[in-house]
N, C-alpha and C positions, 0 to 999 in steps of 0.2 A: 806643370809645376808652377809656372808664373801665375796662372789663374788662381790656384790654391793660395799662393802667397798673397795675392791681391785681396782675395776674400777674407783671409785671416787678418790682414792689415786693416781692411775696412771695418771688420767687426771690432777689432781692438780700438780703433779710433772712435767708433760710434760709442762703445762702452765707456771709454775714458772721457769723451765729450759729455755724455749724460751725467757721469759722476761729477765732472767739473762744473757743469751747469747747476746741478743740485747743491753742491757745496757753495757756489757763488750766491744762490738764492738764500741759503741759510745764513750766510755771512751778512748779506744785505739786510735781511729781516732783523738780525741781531743788532745791527747798527741803527736801522731806521726806526724800529719800534720805540726805543727810548727817546729818540729825537722827536718822534710824533707826539709822545706824551709830554715832553718839555714844551713843545710848540703849543699844545693845548693849554697847559698851565699858563704860559706867557699870554696867550690870547685872553684867558679869563682875567688875569691880573690887569691887562691893558683895558679891558672893558670896565673893570671896577674903578680903575684910575680915571678913566674918561668920565664915568658917571659922577664920581666925587668932584672932579674938576668942573663939570658942567653945573653942579649944584652950587659950587663956590662962585663961579662967574655970574650966575643969575642973581645972587644976593647982593 
């Protein structure tokens, strides 16, 4: 009886752990994807600003 309980508990924990991990990955992706896009936009804007500034400083 104890062995059966242990097996059932192990299976339940494994299943819940997998579901929890999947949910965490989905939440992280939902958070990080927009952040990644915003960082990319910021990087482009910084590069443009640096280019403009370098042209101004040279003149």
